[in-house]
C-alpha positions in Angstrom: 0.0 0.0 0.0 1.0 3.6 -0.5 0.3 7.0 1.0 1.0 10.4 -0.5 -0.4 13.9 -0.4 0.9 16.7 -2.7 0.0 19.3 -5.2 -0.1 18.5 -8.9 2.2 20.3 -11.4 -0.8 22.2 -12.8 -0.7 26.0 -12.1 -3.0 27.8 -9.8 -6.4 28.7 -11.3 -9.3 31.0 -10.4 -12.2 28.9 -9.1 -15.1 28.9 -11.6 -13.0 31.4 -13.6 -13.4 34.3 -11.2 -13.0 33.2 -7.6 -10.0 32.8 -5.3 -7.0 31.0 -6.7 -6.8 27.3 -6.1 -4.3 24.5 -6.6 -5.2 20.9 -7.6 -3.8 18.4 -5.1 -4.1 14.7 -4.7 -4.1 12.1 -2.0 -3.1 8.5 -2.6 -4.6 6.1 -0.1 -3.5 2.6 -1.0 -5.1 1.7 -4.4 -7.2 4.9 -4.5 -6.4 8.4 -5.5 -8.5 11.4 -4.5 -8.2 14.8 -6.1 -8.9 18.1 -4.3 -8.9 21.8 -5.0 -7.1 23.7 -2.2 -8.1 27.4 -2.0 -5.1 29.7 -1.7 -6.8 32.8 -0.3 -6.2 32.2 3.4 -3.4 29.5 3.3 -0.8 29.4 0.6 0.9 26.2 -0.7 3.6 26.3 1.9 1.1 26.4 4.7 -0.7 23.3 3.4 2.6 21.4 2.9 3.8 22.4 6.4 0.5 21.2 8.0 0.6 17.9 6.0 4.1 17.2 7.3 3.2 18.2 10.8 0.0 16.1 10.7 1.9 13.0 9.6 4.8 13.6 12.0 2.3 13.7 14.9 0.9 10.3 13.9 4.3 8.7 13.4 5.4 10.1 16.8 2.6 8.3 18.5 -0.5 10.6 18.5 -3.7 8.6 18.4 -5.3 11.1 16.0 -4.2 13.6 13.5 -5.4 15.2 10.3 -4.4 16.6 6.9 -6.1 19.8 5.8 -7.0 19.9 2.1 -9.2 23.0 2.3 -8.7 25.9 4.7 -10.7 29.1 4.5 -10.5 32.1 6.8 -12.3 31.3 10.1 -15.7 32.9 10.3 -19.4 32.4 9.7 -19.0 31.1 6.2 -15.8 29.0 6.7 -15.6 25.7 5.0 -12.7 23.3 5.7 -12.0 19.8 4.6 -9.5 17.3 5.9 -8.5 13.7 6.2 -8.9 12.4 9.8 -6.1 10.0 10.8 -6.6 7.4 13.5 -3.8 5.3 14.8 -5.6 2.0 15.5 -2.5 0.2 16.8 1.3 0.2 16.3 0.8 -0.8 12.6 -2.5 0.4 11.2 -3.9 3.8 10.5 -7.6 4.4 9.5 -8.3 7.4 7.3 -11.7 9.2 7.0 -12.6 12.2 4.9 -14.3 15.1 6.8 -16.0 18.3 5.7 -16.2 21.1 8.3 -19.1 23.4 7.6 -20.3 26.7 9.3 -22.7 24.8 11.5 -19.7 23.5 13.5 -18.4 27.0 14.2 -15.1 28.5 13.1 -12.1 26.1 12.7 -8.9 27.9 13.9 -5.7 26.8 12.2 -4.0 26.3 15.6 -6.8 23.9 16.7 -7.2 21.6 13.7 -6.1 18.5 15.6 -8.7 19.1 18.3 -11.4 19.1 15.6 -10.8 15.4 14.8 -13.7 13.5 16.2 -13.2 10.3 18.2 -12.8 7.2 16.0 -16.0 5.4 15.0 -16.7 3.0 12.2 -20.3 4.2 11.7 -22.0 7.7 11.4 -24.5 8.8 14.0 -27.2 7.5 11.6 -25.6 4.0 11.7 -24.2 4.3 8.1 -20.9 2.7 7.6 -18.3 5.4 7.0 -15.9 5.3 4.1 -12.6 4.2 5.5 -9.1 3.5 4.2 -6.7 1.4 6.3 -3.0 1.9 5.6 0.2 0.7 7.3 1.8 3.3 9.7 5.0 2.6 7.8 3.5 4.3 4.7 3.3 7.5 6.7 6.8 7.2 7.9 7.9 6.6 4.3 6.1 9.8 3.3 8.1 11.8 5.9 11.3 10.3 4.7 10.5 11.5 1.2 9.9 15.0 2.5 13.4 15.4 3.9 
């Protein structure tokens, strides 16, 4: 299995032709690849990359939970954020869930992103099985080694 998160080589673009600049990024989770559009109005590329490295480092260093932000807007009433929640299930396996943060939850402060990760559960509050990827912790350590 493999884990990666990065921006593509494509240049920044205006969302829907007139909005804030965005960059296409991708996440590889085992056999699956997910593409995302990261807005660059509040965070720039370096801020995303630094958070990804920090989020993975926390996990590798033993934190039970962490996250990787793929969309961060300025905190406020209309803020939307998106991130991958990471759950260290044991010394070898990490579960990964996609999470959307919407204004109903209140503002998400960049310094408090790790506290926003909900406790691990396999089902939603409605009893629906959540989409989940399971990857070896070693894939995350390999990602860090590639960032050096």
